[in-house]
PDB file with SEQRES, HELIX, SHEET and CRYST1 records, atoms N, CA, C and O in Angstrom:
SEQRES   1 A   80  MET SER ARG PHE ALA ARG PHE GLY SER GLN PRO LYS ILE          
SEQRES   2 A   80  LYS VAL THR LYS ALA GLY ALA ALA GLY LYS VAL TYR VAL          
SEQRES   3 A   80  ASP TYR LYS ASP VAL GLU ASN LEU ARG ARG MET MET SER          
SEQRES   4 A   80  PRO ASN GLY LYS VAL TYR GLY ARG LYS ARG LEU GLN THR          
SEQRES   5 A   80  ASN ALA THR GLU GLN ARG MET VAL ALA ARG ALA ILE LYS          
SEQRES   6 A   80  HIS ALA ARG TYR LEU GLY LEU LEU PRO TYR THR SER ALA          
SEQRES   7 A   80  THR LEU                                                      
HELIX    1 AA1 VAL A   31  ARG A   36  1                                   6    
HELIX    2 AA2 ARG A   47  LEU A   50  1                                   4    
HELIX    3 AA3 ALA A   54  LEU A   70  1                                  17    
HELIX    4 AA4 SER A   77  THR A   79  5                                   3    
CRYST1    1.000    1.000    1.000  90.00  90.00  90.00 P 1           1          
ATOM      1  N   MET A   1      72.059 136.166 138.157  1.00  0.00           N  
ATOM      2  CA  MET A   1      72.383 136.880 136.909  1.00  0.00           C  
ATOM      3  C   MET A   1      72.149 135.901 135.766  1.00  0.00           C  
ATOM      4  O   MET A   1      72.667 134.784 135.777  1.00  0.00           O  
ATOM      5  N   SER A   2      71.388 136.315 134.809  1.00  0.00           N  
ATOM      6  CA  SER A   2      71.066 135.485 133.682  1.00  0.00           C  
ATOM      7  C   SER A   2      72.234 135.431 132.772  1.00  0.00           C  
ATOM      8  O   SER A   2      73.156 136.240 132.865  1.00  0.00           O  
ATOM      9  N   ARG A   3      72.197 134.441 131.855  1.00  0.00           N  
ATOM     10  CA  ARG A   3      73.332 134.290 130.955  1.00  0.00           C  
ATOM     11  C   ARG A   3      73.441 135.375 129.909  1.00  0.00           C  
ATOM     12  O   ARG A   3      74.504 135.534 129.310  1.00  0.00           O  
ATOM     13  N   PHE A   4      72.372 136.134 129.664  1.00  0.00           N  
ATOM     14  CA  PHE A   4      72.390 137.201 128.689  1.00  0.00           C  
ATOM     15  C   PHE A   4      72.635 138.585 129.327  1.00  0.00           C  
ATOM     16  O   PHE A   4      72.717 139.597 128.631  1.00  0.00           O  
ATOM     17  N   ALA A   5      72.748 138.600 130.664  1.00  0.00           N  
ATOM     18  CA  ALA A   5      72.832 139.875 131.367  1.00  0.00           C  
ATOM     19  C   ALA A   5      74.179 140.592 131.040  1.00  0.00           C  
ATOM     20  O   ALA A   5      74.237 141.821 131.027  1.00  0.00           O  
ATOM     21  N   ARG A   6      75.242 139.816 130.781  1.00  0.00           N  
ATOM     22  CA  ARG A   6      76.517 140.411 130.502  1.00  0.00           C  
ATOM     23  C   ARG A   6      76.519 141.119 129.156  1.00  0.00           C  
ATOM     24  O   ARG A   6      77.138 142.172 129.000  1.00  0.00           O  
ATOM     25  N   PHE A   7      75.813 140.527 128.168  1.00  0.00           N  
ATOM     26  CA  PHE A   7      75.894 141.007 126.802  1.00  0.00           C  
ATOM     27  C   PHE A   7      74.675 141.852 126.479  1.00  0.00           C  
ATOM     28  O   PHE A   7      74.584 142.336 125.350  1.00  0.00           O  
ATOM     29  N   GLY A   8      73.755 142.060 127.365  1.00  0.00           N  
ATOM     30  CA  GLY A   8      72.531 142.806 127.028  1.00  0.00           C  
ATOM     31  C   GLY A   8      71.494 141.807 126.481  1.00  0.00           C  
ATOM     32  O   GLY A   8      71.769 141.050 125.550  1.00  0.00           O  
ATOM     33  N   SER A   9      70.330 141.829 127.071  1.00  0.00           N  
ATOM     34  CA  SER A   9      69.377 140.868 126.638  1.00  0.00           C  
ATOM     35  C   SER A   9      68.837 141.221 125.276  1.00  0.00           C  
ATOM     36  O   SER A   9      68.702 142.397 124.941  1.00  0.00           O  
ATOM     37  N   GLN A  10      68.530 140.219 124.495  1.00  0.00           N  
ATOM     38  CA  GLN A  10      67.987 140.429 123.152  1.00  0.00           C  
ATOM     39  C   GLN A  10      66.480 140.240 123.207  1.00  0.00           C  
ATOM     40  O   GLN A  10      65.982 139.273 123.784  1.00  0.00           O  
ATOM     41  N   PRO A  11      65.758 141.178 122.596  1.00  0.00           N  
ATOM     42  CA  PRO A  11      64.309 141.054 122.625  1.00  0.00           C  
ATOM     43  C   PRO A  11      63.782 139.879 121.854  1.00  0.00           C  
ATOM     44  O   PRO A  11      64.283 139.558 120.777  1.00  0.00           O  
ATOM     45  N   LYS A  12      62.775 139.235 122.394  1.00  0.00           N  
ATOM     46  CA  LYS A  12      62.157 138.113 121.738  1.00  0.00           C  
ATOM     47  C   LYS A  12      61.299 138.638 120.578  1.00  0.00           C  
ATOM     48  O   LYS A  12      60.523 139.578 120.750  1.00  0.00           O  
ATOM     49  N   ILE A  13      61.443 138.032 119.418  1.00  0.00           N  
ATOM     50  CA  ILE A  13      60.730 138.452 118.227  1.00  0.00           C  
ATOM     51  C   ILE A  13      59.559 137.530 117.989  1.00  0.00           C  
ATOM     52  O   ILE A  13      59.709 136.310 117.920  1.00  0.00           O  
ATOM     53  N   LYS A  14      58.424 138.113 117.869  1.00  0.00           N  
ATOM     54  CA  LYS A  14      57.217 137.306 117.577  1.00  0.00           C  
ATOM     55  C   LYS A  14      57.274 136.888 116.101  1.00  0.00           C  
ATOM     56  O   LYS A  14      57.245 137.745 115.218  1.00  0.00           O  
ATOM     57  N   VAL A  15      57.352 135.627 115.838  1.00  0.00           N  
ATOM     58  CA  VAL A  15      57.654 135.117 114.505  1.00  0.00           C  
ATOM     59  C   VAL A  15      56.376 134.748 113.791  1.00  0.00           C  
ATOM     60  O   VAL A  15      56.113 135.220 112.685  1.00  0.00           O  
ATOM     61  N   THR A  16      55.564 133.886 114.438  1.00  0.00           N  
ATOM     62  CA  THR A  16      54.433 133.306 113.726  1.00  0.00           C  
ATOM     63  C   THR A  16      53.146 133.996 114.097  1.00  0.00           C  
ATOM     64  O   THR A  16      53.052 134.702 115.101  1.00  0.00           O  
ATOM     65  N   LYS A  17      52.168 133.772 113.265  1.00  0.00           N  
ATOM     66  CA  LYS A  17      50.809 134.292 113.535  1.00  0.00           C  
ATOM     67  C   LYS A  17      49.825 133.185 113.307  1.00  0.00           C  
ATOM     68  O   LYS A  17      50.084 132.289 112.503  1.00  0.00           O  
ATOM     69  N   ALA A  18      48.722 133.215 113.977  1.00  0.00           N  
ATOM     70  CA  ALA A  18      47.684 132.204 113.812  1.00  0.00           C  
ATOM     71  C   ALA A  18      46.604 132.799 112.892  1.00  0.00           C  
ATOM     72  O   ALA A  18      46.085 133.876 113.183  1.00  0.00           O  
ATOM     73  N   GLY A  19      46.269 132.140 111.825  1.00  0.00           N  
ATOM     74  CA  GLY A  19      45.291 132.616 110.901  1.00  0.00           C  
ATOM     75  C   GLY A  19      43.867 132.293 111.392  1.00  0.00           C  
ATOM     76  O   GLY A  19      43.675 131.746 112.477  1.00  0.00           O  
ATOM     77  N   ALA A  20      42.900 132.643 110.574  1.00  0.00           N  
ATOM     78  CA  ALA A  20      41.519 132.439 110.928  1.00  0.00           C  
ATOM     79  C   ALA A  20      41.226 130.967 111.077  1.00  0.00           C  
ATOM     80  O   ALA A  20      40.406 130.590 111.914  1.00  0.00           O  
ATOM     81  N   ALA A  21      41.898 130.085 110.261  1.00  0.00           N  
ATOM     82  CA  ALA A  21      41.677 128.654 110.307  1.00  0.00           C  
ATOM     83  C   ALA A  21      42.451 127.985 111.430  1.00  0.00           C  
ATOM     84  O   ALA A  21      42.318 126.779 111.634  1.00  0.00           O  
ATOM     85  N   GLY A  22      43.253 128.743 112.158  1.00  0.00           N  
ATOM     86  CA  GLY A  22      44.044 128.203 113.235  1.00  0.00           C  
ATOM     87  C   GLY A  22      45.394 127.752 112.799  1.00  0.00           C  
ATOM     88  O   GLY A  22      46.163 127.282 113.637  1.00  0.00           O  
ATOM     89  N   LYS A  23      45.739 127.860 111.555  1.00  0.00           N  
ATOM     90  CA  LYS A  23      47.066 127.491 111.058  1.00  0.00           C  
ATOM     91  C   LYS A  23      48.098 128.545 111.410  1.00  0.00           C  
ATOM     92  O   LYS A  23      47.792 129.735 111.493  1.00  0.00           O  
ATOM     93  N   VAL A  24      49.296 128.102 111.609  1.00  0.00           N  
ATOM     94  CA  VAL A  24      50.414 129.033 111.930  1.00  0.00           C  
ATOM     95  C   VAL A  24      51.160 129.393 110.659  1.00  0.00           C  
ATOM     96  O   VAL A  24      51.425 128.503 109.850  1.00  0.00           O  
ATOM     97  N   TYR A  25      51.510 130.648 110.444  1.00  0.00           N  
ATOM     98  CA  TYR A  25      52.222 131.077 109.244  1.00  0.00           C  
ATOM     99  C   TYR A  25      53.049 132.267 109.553  1.00  0.00           C  
ATOM    100  O   TYR A  25      52.884 132.910 110.589  1.00  0.00           O  
ATOM    101  N   VAL A  26      53.942 132.566 108.654  1.00  0.00           N  
ATOM    102  CA  VAL A  26      54.765 133.784 108.670  1.00  0.00           C  
ATOM    103  C   VAL A  26      54.409 134.593 107.485  1.00  0.00           C  
ATOM    104  O   VAL A  26      54.473 134.089 106.364  1.00  0.00           O  
ATOM    105  N   ASP A  27      54.029 135.851 107.669  1.00  0.00           N  
ATOM    106  CA  ASP A  27      53.502 136.678 106.583  1.00  0.00           C  
ATOM    107  C   ASP A  27      54.723 137.347 105.858  1.00  0.00           C  
ATOM    108  O   ASP A  27      55.514 138.045 106.492  1.00  0.00           O  
ATOM    109  N   TYR A  28      54.849 137.128 104.580  1.00  0.00           N  
ATOM    110  CA  TYR A  28      55.953 137.740 103.800  1.00  0.00           C  
ATOM    111  C   TYR A  28      55.729 139.159 103.569  1.00  0.00           C  
ATOM    112  O   TYR A  28      56.675 139.842 103.175  1.00  0.00           O  
ATOM    113  N   LYS A  29      54.498 139.723 103.785  1.00  0.00           N  
ATOM    114  CA  LYS A  29      54.205 141.121 103.601  1.00  0.00           C  
ATOM    115  C   LYS A  29      54.514 141.996 104.811  1.00  0.00           C  
ATOM    116  O   LYS A  29      54.512 143.225 104.731  1.00  0.00           O  
ATOM    117  N   ASP A  30      54.783 141.319 105.952  1.00  0.00           N  
ATOM    118  CA  ASP A  30      55.105 142.028 107.173  1.00  0.00           C  
ATOM    119  C   ASP A  30      56.621 142.339 107.161  1.00  0.00           C  
ATOM    120  O   ASP A  30      57.397 141.645 107.818  1.00  0.00           O  
ATOM    121  N   VAL A  31      57.017 143.322 106.456  1.00  0.00           N  
ATOM    122  CA  VAL A  31      58.414 143.624 106.197  1.00  0.00           C  
ATOM    123  C   VAL A  31      59.173 144.033 107.443  1.00  0.00           C  
ATOM    124  O   VAL A  31      60.341 143.678 107.605  1.00  0.00           O  
ATOM    125  N   GLU A  32      58.534 144.762 108.308  1.00  0.00           N  
ATOM    126  CA  GLU A  32      59.249 145.242 109.529  1.00  0.00           C  
ATOM    127  C   GLU A  32      59.655 144.082 110.418  1.00  0.00           C  
ATOM    128  O   GLU A  32      60.782 144.049 110.912  1.00  0.00           O  
ATOM    129  N   ASN A  33      58.747 143.118 110.633  1.00  0.00           N  
ATOM    130  CA  ASN A  33      59.109 141.965 111.431  1.00  0.00           C  
ATOM    131  C   ASN A  33      60.181 141.122 110.752  1.00  0.00           C  
ATOM    132  O   ASN A  33      61.098 140.615 111.398  1.00  0.00           O  
ATOM    133  N   LEU A  34      60.046 140.983 109.438  1.00  0.00           N  
ATOM    134  CA  LEU A  34      61.057 140.163 108.725  1.00  0.00           C  
ATOM    135  C   LEU A  34      62.394 140.828 108.776  1.00  0.00           C  
ATOM    136  O   LEU A  34      63.413 140.143 108.863  1.00  0.00           O  
ATOM    137  N   ARG A  35      62.436 142.156 108.724  1.00  0.00           N  
ATOM    138  CA  ARG A  35      63.717 142.897 108.770  1.00  0.00           C  
ATOM    139  C   ARG A  35      64.365 142.701 110.169  1.00  0.00           C  
ATOM    140  O   ARG A  35      65.591 142.690 110.277  1.00  0.00           O  
ATOM    141  N   ARG A  36      63.580 142.552 111.193  1.00  0.00           N  
ATOM    142  CA  ARG A  36      64.147 142.323 112.550  1.00  0.00           C  
ATOM    143  C   ARG A  36      64.695 140.928 112.672  1.00  0.00           C  
ATOM    144  O   ARG A  36      65.479 140.658 113.581  1.00  0.00           O  
ATOM    145  N   MET A  37      64.306 140.017 111.778  1.00  0.00           N  
ATOM    146  CA  MET A  37      64.826 138.662 111.799  1.00  0.00           C  
ATOM    147  C   MET A  37      66.077 138.508 110.978  1.00  0.00           C  
ATOM    148  O   MET A  37      66.583 137.397 110.822  1.00  0.00           O  
ATOM    149  N   MET A  38      66.585 139.598 110.451  1.00  0.00           N  
ATOM    150  CA  MET A  38      67.805 139.554 109.642  1.00  0.00           C  
ATOM    151  C   MET A  38      68.866 140.391 110.315  1.00  0.00           C  
ATOM    152  O   MET A  38      68.554 141.327 111.051  1.00  0.00           O  
ATOM    153  N   SER A  39      70.103 140.064 110.069  1.00  0.00           N  
ATOM    154  CA  SER A  39      71.255 140.793 110.579  1.00  0.00           C  
ATOM    155  C   SER A  39      71.391 142.064 109.743  1.00  0.00           C  
ATOM    156  O   SER A  39      70.769 142.155 108.685  1.00  0.00           O  
ATOM    157  N   PRO A  40      72.176 143.040 110.174  1.00  0.00           N  
ATOM    158  CA  PRO A  40      72.367 144.234 109.363  1.00  0.00           C  
ATOM    159  C   PRO A  40      73.021 143.931 108.019  1.00  0.00           C  
ATOM    160  O   PRO A  40      72.902 144.734 107.094  1.00  0.00           O  
ATOM    161  N   ASN A  41      73.679 142.844 107.889  1.00  0.00           N  
ATOM    162  CA  ASN A  41      74.318 142.442 106.625  1.00  0.00           C  
ATOM    163  C   ASN A  41      73.306 141.700 105.694  1.00  0.00           C  
ATOM    164  O   ASN A  41      73.622 141.403 104.542  1.00  0.00           O  
ATOM    165  N   GLY A  42      72.155 141.426 106.190  1.00  0.00           N  
ATOM    166  CA  GLY A  42      71.129 140.774 105.359  1.00  0.00           C  
ATOM    167  C   GLY A  42      70.996 139.285 105.537  1.00  0.00           C  
ATOM    168  O   GLY A  42      70.243 138.640 104.808  1.00  0.00           O  
ATOM    169  N   LYS A  43      71.716 138.720 106.496  1.00  0.00           N  
ATOM    170  CA  LYS A  43      71.614 137.290 106.806  1.00  0.00           C  
ATOM    171  C   LYS A  43      70.439 137.026 107.699  1.00  0.00           C  
ATOM    172  O   LYS A  43      70.032 137.881 108.486  1.00  0.00           O  
ATOM    173  N   VAL A  44      69.889 135.823 107.575  1.00  0.00           N  
ATOM    174  CA  VAL A  44      68.751 135.419 108.415  1.00  0.00           C  
ATOM    175  C   VAL A  44      69.347 134.901 109.728  1.00  0.00           C  
ATOM    176  O   VAL A  44      70.278 134.096 109.721  1.00  0.00           O  
ATOM    177  N   TYR A  45      68.786 135.384 110.881  1.00  0.00           N  
ATOM    178  CA  TYR A  45      69.249 134.920 112.167  1.00  0.00           C  
ATOM    179  C   TYR A  45      68.920 133.473 112.319  1.00  0.00           C  
ATOM    180  O   TYR A  45      68.015 132.948 111.670  1.00  0.00           O  
ATOM    181  N   GLY A  46      69.684 132.809 113.209  1.00  0.00           N  
ATOM    182  CA  GLY A  46      69.483 131.358 113.439  1.00  0.00           C  
ATOM    183  C   GLY A  46      68.315 131.098 114.384  1.00  0.00           C  
ATOM    184  O   GLY A  46      67.680 132.006 114.920  1.00  0.00           O  
ATOM    185  N   ARG A  47      68.073 129.804 114.554  1.00  0.00           N  
ATOM    186  CA  ARG A  47      66.932 129.394 115.321  1.00  0.00           C  
ATOM    187  C   ARG A  47      67.040 129.769 116.794  1.00  0.00           C  
ATOM    188  O   ARG A  47      66.046 130.125 117.426  1.00  0.00           O  
ATOM    189  N   LYS A  48      68.276 129.684 117.346  1.00  0.00           N  
ATOM    190  CA  LYS A  48      68.444 130.023 118.792  1.00  0.00           C  
ATOM    191  C   LYS A  48      68.206 131.468 119.018  1.00  0.00           C  
ATOM    192  O   LYS A  48      67.630 131.824 120.046  1.00  0.00           O  
ATOM    193  N   ARG A  49      68.617 132.349 118.113  1.00  0.00           N  
ATOM    194  CA  ARG A  49      68.417 133.770 118.246  1.00  0.00           C  
ATOM    195  C   ARG A  49      66.931 134.143 118.157  1.00  0.00           C  
ATOM    196  O   ARG A  49      66.430 134.968 118.922  1.00  0.00           O  
ATOM    197  N   LEU A  50      66.227 133.490 117.172  1.00  0.00           N  
ATOM    198  CA  LEU A  50      64.821 133.804 116.991  1.00  0.00           C  
ATOM    199  C   LEU A  50      63.897 133.000 117.875  1.00  0.00           C  
ATOM    200  O   LEU A  50      62.707 133.301 117.979  1.00  0.00           O  
ATOM    201  N   GLN A  51      64.444 131.968 118.518  1.00  0.00           N  
ATOM    202  CA  GLN A  51      63.667 131.137 119.430  1.00  0.00           C  
ATOM    203  C   GLN A  51      62.543 130.449 118.705  1.00  0.00           C  
ATOM    204  O   GLN A  51      61.412 130.447 119.189  1.00  0.00           O  
ATOM    205  N   THR A  52      62.821 129.861 117.549  1.00  0.00           N  
ATOM    206  CA  THR A  52      61.823 129.166 116.763  1.00  0.00           C  
ATOM    207  C   THR A  52      62.157 127.697 116.675  1.00  0.00           C  
ATOM    208  O   THR A  52      63.287 127.289 116.945  1.00  0.00           O  
ATOM    209  N   ASN A  53      61.176 126.903 116.298  1.00  0.00           N  
ATOM    210  CA  ASN A  53      61.503 125.488 116.017  1.00  0.00           C  
ATOM    211  C   ASN A  53      61.842 125.335 114.544  1.00  0.00           C  
ATOM    212  O   ASN A  53      61.852 126.328 113.816  1.00  0.00           O  
ATOM    213  N   ALA A  54      62.113 124.158 114.097  1.00  0.00           N  
ATOM    214  CA  ALA A  54      62.619 123.996 112.741  1.00  0.00           C  
ATOM    215  C   ALA A  54      61.570 124.294 111.702  1.00  0.00           C  
ATOM    216  O   ALA A  54      61.915 124.827 110.647  1.00  0.00           O  
ATOM    217  N   THR A  55      60.308 123.984 111.936  1.00  0.00           N  
ATOM    218  CA  THR A  55      59.288 124.316 110.995  1.00  0.00           C  
ATOM    219  C   THR A  55      59.112 125.795 110.839  1.00  0.00           C  
ATOM    220  O   THR A  55      59.043 126.306 109.722  1.00  0.00           O  
ATOM    221  N   GLU A  56      59.034 126.516 111.995  1.00  0.00           N  
ATOM    222  CA  GLU A  56      58.895 127.968 111.939  1.00  0.00           C  
ATOM    223  C   GLU A  56      60.093 128.605 111.299  1.00  0.00           C  
ATOM    224  O   GLU A  56      59.935 129.614 110.611  1.00  0.00           O  
ATOM    225  N   GLN A  57      61.317 128.065 111.487  1.00  0.00           N  
ATOM    226  CA  GLN A  57      62.481 128.666 110.886  1.00  0.00           C  
ATOM    227  C   GLN A  57      62.455 128.510 109.355  1.00  0.00           C  
ATOM    228  O   GLN A  57      62.891 129.402 108.626  1.00  0.00           O  
ATOM    229  N   ARG A  58      61.953 127.399 108.892  1.00  0.00           N  
ATOM    230  CA  ARG A  58      61.771 127.208 107.429  1.00  0.00           C  
ATOM    231  C   ARG A  58      60.766 128.202 106.888  1.00  0.00           C  
ATOM    232  O   ARG A  58      60.960 128.747 105.801  1.00  0.00           O  
ATOM    233  N   MET A  59      59.689 128.448 107.629  1.00  0.00           N  
ATOM    234  CA  MET A  59      58.705 129.415 107.187  1.00  0.00           C  
ATOM    235  C   MET A  59      59.297 130.824 107.125  1.00  0.00           C  
ATOM    236  O   MET A  59      59.017 131.588 106.201  1.00  0.00           O  
ATOM    237  N   VAL A  60      60.138 131.159 108.144  1.00  0.00           N  
ATOM    238  CA  VAL A  60      60.751 132.453 108.190  1.00  0.00           C  
ATOM    239  C   VAL A  60      61.669 132.626 106.968  1.00  0.00           C  
ATOM    240  O   VAL A  60      61.616 133.660 106.300  1.00  0.00           O  
ATOM    241  N   ALA A  61      62.509 131.622 106.672  1.00  0.00           N  
ATOM    242  CA  ALA A  61      63.443 131.710 105.517  1.00  0.00           C  
ATOM    243  C   ALA A  61      62.660 131.792 104.247  1.00  0.00           C  
ATOM    244  O   ALA A  61      63.061 132.534 103.351  1.00  0.00           O  
ATOM    245  N   ARG A  62      61.578 131.087 104.106  1.00  0.00           N  
ATOM    246  CA  ARG A  62      60.776 131.077 102.883  1.00  0.00           C  
ATOM    247  C   ARG A  62      60.118 132.463 102.702  1.00  0.00           C  
ATOM    248  O   ARG A  62      60.059 133.002 101.597  1.00  0.00           O  
ATOM    249  N   ALA A  63      59.628 133.014 103.819  1.00  0.00           N  
ATOM    250  CA  ALA A  63      59.002 134.363 103.728  1.00  0.00           C  
ATOM    251  C   ALA A  63      59.979 135.454 103.356  1.00  0.00           C  
ATOM    252  O   ALA A  63      59.659 136.360 102.588  1.00  0.00           O  
ATOM    253  N   ILE A  64      61.204 135.355 103.922  1.00  0.00           N  
ATOM    254  CA  ILE A  64      62.225 136.337 103.609  1.00  0.00           C  
ATOM    255  C   ILE A  64      62.618 136.223 102.126  1.00  0.00           C  
ATOM    256  O   ILE A  64      62.801 137.234 101.449  1.00  0.00           O  
ATOM    257  N   LYS A  65      62.744 134.991 101.634  1.00  0.00           N  
ATOM    258  CA  LYS A  65      63.124 134.815 100.242  1.00  0.00           C  
ATOM    259  C   LYS A  65      62.014 135.307  99.330  1.00  0.00           C  
ATOM    260  O   LYS A  65      62.286 135.893  98.282  1.00  0.00           O  
ATOM    261  N   HIS A  66      60.790 135.078  99.710  1.00  0.00           N  
ATOM    262  CA  HIS A  66      59.653 135.566  98.915  1.00  0.00           C  
ATOM    263  C   HIS A  66      59.601 137.085  98.885  1.00  0.00           C  
ATOM    264  O   HIS A  66      59.363 137.680  97.834  1.00  0.00           O  
ATOM    265  N   ALA A  67      59.825 137.728 100.057  1.00  0.00           N  
ATOM    266  CA  ALA A  67      59.845 139.170 100.098  1.00  0.00           C  
ATOM    267  C   ALA A  67      61.013 139.758  99.322  1.00  0.00           C  
ATOM    268  O   ALA A  67      60.854 140.801  98.688  1.00  0.00           O  
ATOM    269  N   ARG A  68      62.174 139.130  99.349  1.00  0.00           N  
ATOM    270  CA  ARG A  68      63.272 139.557  98.538  1.00  0.00           C  
ATOM    271  C   ARG A  68      62.942 139.506  97.055  1.00  0.00           C  
ATOM    272  O   ARG A  68      63.230 140.453  96.323  1.00  0.00           O  
ATOM    273  N   TYR A  69      62.332 138.395  96.598  1.00  0.00           N  
ATOM    274  CA  TYR A  69      62.010 138.226  95.219  1.00  0.00           C  
ATOM    275  C   TYR A  69      61.032 139.302  94.768  1.00  0.00           C  
ATOM    276  O   TYR A  69      61.149 139.798  93.648  1.00  0.00           O  
ATOM    277  N   LEU A  70      60.098 139.665  95.584  1.00  0.00           N  
ATOM    278  CA  LEU A  70      59.112 140.672  95.236  1.00  0.00           C  
ATOM    279  C   LEU A  70      59.696 142.110  95.414  1.00  0.00           C  
ATOM    280  O   LEU A  70      59.034 143.081  95.045  1.00  0.00           O  
ATOM    281  N   GLY A  71      60.846 142.245  95.937  1.00  0.00           N  
ATOM    282  CA  GLY A  71      61.440 143.576  96.115  1.00  0.00           C  
ATOM    283  C   GLY A  71      61.064 144.266  97.373  1.00  0.00           C  
ATOM    284  O   GLY A  71      61.325 145.462  97.504  1.00  0.00           O  
ATOM    285  N   LEU A  72      60.467 143.590  98.307  1.00  0.00           N  
ATOM    286  CA  LEU A  72      60.092 144.161  99.602  1.00  0.00           C  
ATOM    287  C   LEU A  72      61.295 144.274 100.554  1.00  0.00           C  
ATOM    288  O   LEU A  72      61.365 145.190 101.373  1.00  0.00           O  
ATOM    289  N   LEU A  73      62.231 143.335 100.433  1.00  0.00           N  
ATOM    290  CA  LEU A  73      63.443 143.344 101.226  1.00  0.00           C  
ATOM    291  C   LEU A  73      64.617 143.316 100.297  1.00  0.00           C  
ATOM    292  O   LEU A  73      64.519 142.789  99.189  1.00  0.00           O  
ATOM    293  N   PRO A  74      65.762 143.888 100.733  1.00  0.00           N  
ATOM    294  CA  PRO A  74      66.949 143.873  99.915  1.00  0.00           C  
ATOM    295  C   PRO A  74      67.723 142.558 100.064  1.00  0.00           C  
ATOM    296  O   PRO A  74      67.568 141.852 101.060  1.00  0.00           O  
ATOM    297  N   TYR A  75      68.539 142.241  99.087  1.00  0.00           N  
ATOM    298  CA  TYR A  75      69.361 141.071  99.167  1.00  0.00           C  
ATOM    299  C   TYR A  75      70.706 141.347  99.918  1.00  0.00           C  
ATOM    300  O   TYR A  75      71.292 140.456 100.532  1.00  0.00           O  
ATOM    301  N   THR A  76      71.145 142.591  99.835  1.00  0.00           N  
ATOM    302  CA  THR A  76      72.459 142.943 100.434  1.00  0.00           C  
ATOM    303  C   THR A  76      72.259 144.023 101.492  1.00  0.00           C  
ATOM    304  O   THR A  76      71.156 144.539 101.673  1.00  0.00           O  
ATOM    305  N   SER A  77      73.335 144.349 102.179  1.00  0.00           N  
ATOM    306  CA  SER A  77      73.261 145.301 103.279  1.00  0.00           C  
ATOM    307  C   SER A  77      73.395 146.732 102.753  1.00  0.00           C  
ATOM    308  O   SER A  77      73.227 147.674 103.528  1.00  0.00           O  
ATOM    309  N   ALA A  78      73.688 146.929 101.478  1.00  0.00           N  
ATOM    310  CA  ALA A  78      73.893 148.283 100.961  1.00  0.00           C  
ATOM    311  C   ALA A  78      72.639 149.152 101.069  1.00  0.00           C  
ATOM    312  O   ALA A  78      72.737 150.376 101.148  1.00  0.00           O  
ATOM    313  N   THR A  79      71.467 148.524 101.073  1.00  0.00           N  
ATOM    314  CA  THR A  79      70.242 149.291 101.129  1.00  0.00           C  
ATOM    315  C   THR A  79      69.460 149.051 102.395  1.00  0.00           C  
ATOM    316  O   THR A  79      68.328 149.521 102.504  1.00  0.00           O  
ATOM    317  N   LEU A  80      70.016 148.335 103.364  1.00  0.00           N  
ATOM    318  CA  LEU A  80      69.286 148.144 104.628  1.00  0.00           C  
ATOM    319  C   LEU A  80      69.327 149.361 105.409  1.00  0.00           C  
ATOM    320  O   LEU A  80      68.772 149.409 106.507  1.00  0.00           O  
TER     321      LEU A  80                                                      
END                                                                             
């Protein structure tokens, strides 16, 4: 029995993409994936939940902040 079997397994979220130049990035325009990386209250999930390393987690946080600034994502849970 796995350690997540009691609580229901959480789906792995694909965080990063490889561009044409081979660089890894998180797209701020991909709102559906970014929304899955946030809790219903609007908080960004941690590294262990998203299974990312520190660099990817910084890219996720920066992409979410950028999308919020542009109005693609809400700041609060009232509109999620």
